[in-house]
C-alpha positions as CSV (number, residue, x, y, z in Angstrom):
1,X,8.0,-122.9,56.0
2,X,6.1,-119.7,55.2
3,X,5.4,-117.1,57.8
4,X,2.0,-115.6,58.4
5,X,1.8,-112.7,55.8
6,X,0.3,-110.5,58.6
7,X,3.5,-110.9,60.6
8,X,5.7,-110.1,57.7
9,X,3.7,-107.0,56.9
10,X,3.8,-105.8,60.5
11,X,7.5,-106.5,60.7
12,X,8.3,-104.4,57.6
13,X,6.7,-101.3,59.1
14,X,9.4,-99.2,60.8
15,X,8.7,-98.7,64.5
16,X,8.7,-95.2,65.9
17,X,11.6,-94.4,68.2
18,X,10.6,-94.3,71.9
19,X,12.1,-91.7,74.2
20,X,15.7,-92.1,75.3
21,X,16.5,-94.4,72.4
22,X,19.7,-92.6,71.5
23,X,20.9,-92.9,75.1
24,X,21.1,-96.6,74.7
25,X,21.9,-97.0,71.0
26,X,24.8,-95.0,69.5
27,X,23.6,-95.8,66.0
28,X,20.2,-96.4,64.5
29,X,19.0,-99.8,63.4
30,X,19.5,-100.4,59.6
31,X,17.4,-103.6,59.1
32,X,13.8,-104.5,59.6
33,X,14.7,-107.0,62.3
34,X,17.0,-104.5,64.1
35,X,14.3,-101.9,64.1
36,X,11.9,-104.3,65.8
37,X,14.7,-105.3,68.3
38,X,15.3,-101.7,69.2
39,X,11.6,-101.0,69.7
40,X,11.1,-104.1,71.8
41,X,14.1,-103.2,74.0
42,X,12.9,-99.7,74.6
43,X,9.3,-100.8,75.3
44,X,10.6,-103.2,78.0
45,X,12.9,-100.5,79.3
46,X,10.1,-98.0,79.8
47,X,7.7,-100.7,81.0
48,X,10.2,-101.5,83.8
49,X,10.8,-97.9,84.5
50,X,7.1,-97.2,84.9
51,X,6.5,-100.1,87.2
52,X,9.6,-99.3,89.2
53,X,8.4,-95.7,89.8
54,X,4.9,-97.0,90.7
55,X,6.1,-99.6,93.1
56,X,8.7,-97.5,94.8
57,X,6.2,-94.7,95.1
58,X,3.7,-97.0,96.8
59,X,6.3,-98.4,99.0
60,X,7.4,-95.0,100.1
61,X,3.8,-94.0,100.7
62,X,3.0,-97.1,102.7
63,X,6.1,-96.8,104.8
64,X,5.2,-93.2,105.7
65,X,1.4,-93.6,105.9
66,X,1.4,-96.9,108.0
67,X,4.6,-96.4,110.0
68,X,4.3,-97.5,113.6
69,X,3.7,-94.5,115.9
70,X,4.5,-94.3,119.6
71,X,1.6,-95.1,121.9
72,X,-0.4,-96.8,119.1
73,X,-1.1,-100.5,119.0
74,X,-0.2,-102.2,115.7
75,X,-3.4,-103.0,113.8
76,X,-4.3,-106.5,112.8
77,X,-3.0,-107.4,109.3
78,X,-5.4,-109.1,107.0
79,X,-4.1,-112.4,105.6
80,X,-6.2,-112.5,102.4
81,X,-7.7,-110.2,99.8
82,X,-9.1,-112.0,96.8
83,X,-9.7,-108.9,94.5
84,X,-6.2,-107.6,95.2
85,X,-4.5,-110.9,94.6
86,X,-6.4,-111.5,91.3
87,X,-5.5,-108.0,90.2
88,X,-1.8,-108.2,90.8
89,X,-1.7,-111.7,89.1
90,X,-3.9,-111.0,86.1
91,X,-2.7,-107.5,85.1
92,X,1.0,-108.3,85.0
93,X,0.3,-111.6,83.3
94,X,-1.5,-109.7,80.5
95,X,1.7,-107.6,79.9
96,X,3.8,-110.8,79.9
97,X,1.5,-112.3,77.2
98,X,2.0,-109.2,75.1
99,X,5.8,-109.5,75.6
100,X,5.8,-113.1,74.6
101,X,3.8,-112.7,71.4
102,X,5.6,-109.5,70.3
103,X,8.9,-111.1,71.0
104,X,8.0,-114.4,69.3
105,X,6.7,-112.5,66.3
106,X,10.1,-110.8,65.9
107,X,12.0,-114.1,66.5
108,X,9.9,-116.0,64.0
109,X,10.3,-113.4,61.3
110,X,14.1,-113.2,62.0
111,X,14.6,-117.0,62.0
112,X,13.1,-117.8,58.6
113,X,14.1,-116.1,55.4
114,X,11.5,-115.1,52.8
115,X,11.3,-117.3,49.8
116,X,12.6,-114.6,47.5
117,X,15.8,-113.9,49.5
118,X,19.1,-113.7,47.6
119,X,21.3,-116.4,49.0
120,X,25.0,-115.9,49.5
121,X,27.7,-118.0,51.2
122,X,29.5,-116.4,54.1
123,X,32.8,-118.0,54.9
124,X,34.7,-117.4,58.1
125,X,38.3,-118.4,58.8
126,X,41.2,-117.2,61.0
127,X,41.1,-114.2,60.6
128,X,39.0,-113.0,57.7
129,X,35.6,-113.0,56.1
130,X,34.6,-114.1,52.6
131,X,31.4,-113.8,50.7
132,X,30.4,-115.8,47.6
133,X,27.7,-114.2,45.5
134,X,25.0,-116.1,43.6
135,X,27.0,-116.0,40.4
136,X,30.0,-117.5,42.2
137,X,32.2,-114.4,42.4
138,X,33.8,-112.8,45.4
139,X,34.3,-109.1,46.0
140,X,37.9,-108.0,45.2
141,X,37.5,-104.7,47.0
142,X,39.1,-104.0,50.4
143,X,39.6,-101.0,52.7
144,X,41.3,-100.1,55.9
145,X,39.0,-100.2,58.9
146,X,39.4,-98.2,62.1
147,X,39.0,-100.4,65.1
148,X,38.5,-97.6,67.7
149,X,36.2,-94.6,67.9
150,X,38.8,-91.9,67.2
151,X,40.1,-93.6,64.0
152,X,43.7,-93.5,65.3
153,X,44.1,-97.3,65.3
154,X,43.5,-99.3,62.1
155,X,43.3,-103.1,61.6
156,X,46.6,-104.5,60.3
157,X,45.1,-106.1,57.2
158,X,42.6,-104.4,54.8
159,X,39.0,-105.5,55.3
160,X,36.8,-106.9,52.5
161,X,33.8,-104.9,51.3
162,X,30.6,-106.9,50.6
163,X,28.0,-105.3,48.5
164,X,24.3,-106.0,49.1
165,X,21.2,-104.3,47.7
166,X,18.9,-102.0,49.8
167,X,15.3,-103.1,50.6
168,X,15.9,-106.7,49.5
169,X,16.0,-109.9,51.7
170,X,19.5,-111.3,51.8
171,X,20.2,-114.8,53.2
172,X,23.7,-115.8,54.4
173,X,24.5,-119.5,54.5
174,X,27.4,-119.4,56.9
175,X,30.3,-121.9,57.7
176,X,33.7,-121.8,59.3
177,X,36.9,-123.3,57.8
178,X,38.6,-123.8,61.1
179,X,37.3,-122.8,64.6
180,X,34.2,-121.3,66.0
181,X,33.5,-117.7,65.0
182,X,30.6,-115.3,65.6
183,X,29.1,-113.0,62.9
184,X,28.5,-109.6,64.6
185,X,27.1,-106.5,62.9
186,X,26.3,-103.9,65.6
187,X,24.0,-101.9,63.3
188,X,22.0,-105.1,62.5
189,X,21.7,-105.9,66.3
190,X,22.8,-109.5,65.5
191,X,25.4,-111.9,66.8
192,X,25.3,-115.3,65.1
193,X,27.7,-118.2,65.8
194,X,29.4,-119.9,62.9
195,X,30.8,-123.4,63.3
196,X,33.2,-125.7,61.4
197,X,31.6,-128.6,59.6
198,X,28.1,-127.2,60.0
199,X,25.9,-124.6,58.2
200,X,24.0,-121.9,60.0
201,X,21.8,-119.3,58.3
202,X,21.0,-115.6,58.9
203,X,18.9,-113.2,56.9
204,X,18.3,-109.5,56.9
205,X,16.7,-106.8,54.8
206,X,18.6,-103.5,54.9
207,X,16.4,-100.4,55.0
208,X,16.2,-98.3,51.9
209,X,19.0,-95.7,51.8
210,X,18.0,-92.3,53.1
211,X,20.1,-89.5,51.6
212,X,19.2,-87.2,54.6
213,X,20.8,-89.6,57.0
214,X,24.3,-88.4,58.0
215,X,25.6,-92.0,57.9
216,X,24.7,-92.4,54.2
217,X,27.6,-91.5,51.9
218,X,27.9,-91.0,48.2
219,X,30.5,-92.5,45.8
220,X,33.2,-90.1,44.7
221,X,34.5,-89.7,41.2
222,X,38.0,-90.1,42.7
223,X,37.2,-93.7,43.7
224,X,38.6,-95.7,40.8
225,X,36.5,-98.8,41.6
226,X,33.3,-96.8,41.8
227,X,33.9,-93.7,39.6
228,X,30.9,-94.6,37.3
229,X,28.6,-94.6,40.3
230,X,29.7,-91.1,41.4
231,X,26.9,-89.3,43.4
232,X,25.0,-92.6,44.1
233,X,24.3,-93.3,47.8
234,X,25.7,-96.1,49.9
235,X,26.0,-97.0,53.6
236,X,28.7,-99.1,55.3
237,X,28.2,-101.3,58.3
238,X,31.0,-103.0,60.1
239,X,31.4,-106.8,60.6
240,X,33.3,-108.1,63.6
241,X,34.0,-111.5,65.1
242,X,32.4,-111.8,68.6
243,X,33.9,-115.2,69.5
244,X,37.6,-115.3,70.5
245,X,39.3,-117.2,67.7
246,X,43.0,-116.6,68.1
247,X,45.8,-114.0,67.9
248,X,44.1,-111.6,65.4
249,X,40.6,-112.1,66.6
250,X,40.1,-108.3,67.2
251,X,41.2,-107.5,63.6
252,X,38.8,-109.9,61.9
253,X,36.7,-107.2,60.3
254,X,34.7,-106.5,57.2
255,X,32.2,-104.1,55.7
256,X,28.7,-104.7,54.5
257,X,28.0,-102.0,51.9
258,X,24.3,-101.3,51.2
259,X,23.8,-99.9,47.7
260,X,20.9,-99.4,45.2
261,X,19.9,-102.6,43.4
262,X,21.3,-101.4,40.0
263,X,24.7,-100.7,41.6
264,X,24.7,-104.2,43.2
265,X,23.8,-105.9,39.9
266,X,26.4,-103.9,38.0
267,X,29.1,-104.9,40.5
268,X,28.6,-108.6,40.6
269,X,28.2,-108.7,36.8
270,X,31.5,-106.8,36.3
271,X,33.3,-109.1,38.7
272,X,31.9,-112.2,36.9
273,X,32.7,-111.0,33.4
274,X,36.3,-109.8,34.0
275,X,39.0,-111.6,32.1
276,X,41.8,-111.9,34.6
277,X,45.4,-113.1,34.3
278,X,46.4,-116.0,36.6
279,X,48.3,-113.7,38.9
280,X,45.3,-111.4,39.2
281,X,43.2,-114.4,40.3
282,X,45.9,-115.2,42.9
283,X,45.9,-111.6,44.1
284,X,42.2,-111.8,44.7
285,X,42.5,-115.1,46.6
286,X,45.2,-113.5,48.7
287,X,43.1,-110.5,49.6
288,X,40.0,-112.6,50.5
289,X,41.6,-115.5,52.2
290,X,45.3,-115.2,53.0
291,X,46.0,-111.5,53.8
292,X,45.3,-112.1,57.6
293,X,48.3,-114.4,58.0
294,X,50.8,-113.7,55.1
295,X,52.3,-110.4,54.1
296,X,53.5,-109.5,50.6
297,X,56.0,-106.8,51.7
298,X,58.5,-109.0,53.6
299,X,57.1,-108.2,57.1
300,X,56.7,-111.1,59.6
301,X,53.2,-112.2,60.3
302,X,51.5,-115.3,61.6
303,X,52.7,-117.2,58.5
304,X,55.7,-116.6,56.2
305,X,55.7,-113.7,53.8
306,X,55.0,-114.3,50.2
307,X,57.6,-111.8,49.0
308,X,60.7,-113.4,47.7
309,X,59.4,-116.9,48.2
310,X,59.9,-118.1,44.7
311,X,63.6,-118.7,43.8
312,X,64.9,-118.5,47.4
313,X,65.9,-121.2,49.8
314,X,63.4,-122.1,52.5
315,X,64.2,-124.1,55.7
316,X,61.8,-126.2,57.7
317,X,61.4,-126.9,61.4
318,X,62.4,-130.6,60.9
319,X,65.8,-129.6,59.7
320,X,65.2,-130.2,56.0
321,X,65.1,-127.5,53.3
322,X,64.4,-126.7,49.7
323,X,67.3,-125.1,47.9
324,X,67.1,-121.9,45.8
325,X,67.4,-124.2,42.8
326,X,64.5,-126.3,43.9
327,X,62.4,-123.2,44.6
328,X,63.3,-121.8,41.1
329,X,62.0,-124.9,39.4
330,X,58.4,-124.3,38.3
331,X,57.2,-127.8,38.9
332,X,59.0,-128.2,42.3
333,X,57.8,-124.8,43.5
334,X,54.2,-125.5,42.4
335,X,54.2,-128.9,44.2
336,X,55.6,-127.3,47.4
337,X,52.9,-124.6,47.3
338,X,50.1,-127.2,46.6
339,X,51.3,-129.3,49.5
340,X,51.5,-126.3,51.8
341,X,47.9,-125.3,50.9
342,X,46.3,-128.7,51.2
343,X,48.6,-130.3,53.8
344,X,50.0,-127.3,55.8
345,X,51.4,-129.4,58.7
346,X,53.7,-131.5,56.5
347,X,56.4,-128.9,56.0
348,X,56.4,-126.0,58.5
349,X,58.7,-123.1,57.8
350,X,61.4,-122.6,60.4
351,X,60.5,-119.9,62.9
352,X,56.7,-120.5,62.5
353,X,54.2,-122.7,64.3
354,X,51.5,-124.9,62.7
355,X,48.6,-122.4,62.7
356,X,47.3,-123.0,59.2
357,X,44.3,-125.1,58.4
358,X,43.9,-127.1,55.2
359,X,42.3,-125.3,52.2
360,X,41.3,-128.7,50.7
361,X,37.9,-128.0,49.1
362,X,38.3,-124.2,49.6
363,X,40.3,-123.5,46.5
364,X,39.9,-124.9,43.0
365,X,42.7,-125.6,40.6
366,X,42.3,-122.2,38.8
367,X,42.6,-120.3,42.1
368,X,45.6,-122.4,43.2
369,X,47.4,-121.8,39.9
370,X,46.6,-118.1,40.4
371,X,48.2,-118.1,43.9
372,X,51.4,-119.7,42.5
373,X,51.5,-117.2,39.7
374,X,51.0,-114.3,42.2
375,X,53.8,-115.6,44.4
376,X,56.2,-115.7,41.4
377,X,55.2,-112.1,40.5
378,X,56.1,-111.0,44.1
379,X,59.6,-112.4,43.8
380,X,62.7,-110.8,42.2
381,X,63.5,-114.2,40.8
382,X,60.1,-114.4,38.9
383,X,59.9,-114.9,35.2
384,X,60.1,-111.6,33.3
385,X,56.6,-111.8,32.0
386,X,55.3,-112.2,35.6
387,X,57.3,-109.3,37.2
388,X,55.6,-106.1,38.1
């Protein structure tokens, strides 16, 4: 399906802010669709305000002007006035027609991605976001996200950073690995539900970065991951889950980082060309898909910690266990981890409930081998070559 080019051209033109915009929106819209949404909302607001003032003014005038006075007989009230009835039917209807077509134009443009959009796969699971780029890589970068306005409260787990280019259509093909989630980016003015066993799509085009905008930042030379981009602009926009999905729903956060096209291309090329050791691959899997439920520092979480897992006895809720000798055997340990990843309900560690969903089809053999190598690296019983 191809949209009318006239619609696309009109949609790309930034709408001027109407009065009182900042009273309703604490941040400005950062995509073409969000700009249209803001403009449409403010137009409806002022349309309603104008008619409210007119109607309340007329009502007040009529109440005073035609109030019943002592000693006066109430005049006969006419039952019909064709011109007046046509006027108050046709004129409001014309404004409703405008609302419909303007709203439909925005809806149609937001519903169908342009043919040249860059497609990425957005994966949601309890309680994290993952994004697969066109070349098959995922972002290894994370950061701590403040989850309240005064920045005193941070999400427990680091949030992933997803890089997208400015001024370029981006299409997300979205799916959930477990329960229903909702993709919510306040600055995009979008909340889109994501379902298990079903794909949904959403597209956006981030506005070009404006260095005069106070929300636009620049990379620092002290940032090891981005030192070579020092001085280049970027803008971060928070991702939240807007559908209650369990214990850590409020901490299911992420960041969409809008950058210049050359920075985006350099990023995904570097991630795709890196030669990583198995444990480094496992570390990336942990950061993107496992960090919400498992710690690596020994602290309790929704699931067992990975620290010290290799080489130490583990007990299960059914009374069985794997001895330290079994957990020190490479083959037996690998089989246990494989079973726990693909059939998590089969052996549940004592003290924990069955909250984990299967990763069957979510991880390939290389990633699973990497997870096993990373777990060994986190243990004091790991092989010397794998220790930190």
